[in-house]
C-alpha positions, -999 to +999 in steps of 0.1 A: -595+274-534-620+256-506-600+222-503-573+243-487-596+261-462-597+233-435-559+228-437-552+267-434-576+274-405-560+243-385-523+258-397-533+292-385-544+280-347-516+260-344-492+290-351-513+318-338-530+306-304-527+336-289-538+362-318-566+340-327-575+339-288-574+377-287-594+380-314-620+362-300-618+378-269-618+417-287-655+399-303-667+401-264-664+390-230-653+351-227-648+327-209-620+297-211-643+268-218-662+294-244-628+305-263-626+264-265-659+258-284-657+292-306-621+277-317-634+242-322-665+259-343-642+284-365-611+263-371-620+226-366-595+221-336-599+211-307-581+227-280-570+216-247-580+235-217-547+231-206-535+248-238-557+280-236-553+287-199-518+292-194-519+316-226-547+334-210-523+336-179-495+347-198-516+377-217-532+387-183-497+393-172-484+415-202-517+432-197-534+426-232-563+414-212-585+414-182-602+392-160-630+398-137-650+369-118-690+359-121-711+336-105-731+314-127-759+300-100-733+286-080-707+282-102-675+305-101-663+313-138-634+338-147-647+363-176-618+380-198-622+413-218-597+429-243-581+458-232-563+487-252-530+468-257-542+439-265-567+453-297-531+472-307-517+441-305-541+423-330-544+452-349-505+446-354-508+411-363-533+418-389-512+442-405-480+421-406-501+393-423-521+418-450-486+433-458-470+401-461-497+386-482-497+418-504-463+417-507-457+452-496 
């Protein structure tokens, strides 16, 4: 089974970018580069910020996440947190996938 792990993680991130990003944000406030780093570490897939930022923008416009500006020294950083709607979407994905895998 472990021989498939890397392949499956790669396919998961390619097919479910939005929900993976939401799941990461649900674990605590993060910024764009932080999300890229977590995806690389967890899934072994390098995703370009040019892919991440439009997804973040779309999720924010749909009310799934919200952002705020923080300053780290002189650097400006946009920090994202998940909303109740975003948490509901993550849970819905989890339920659908679980039902499909278990054959319900």
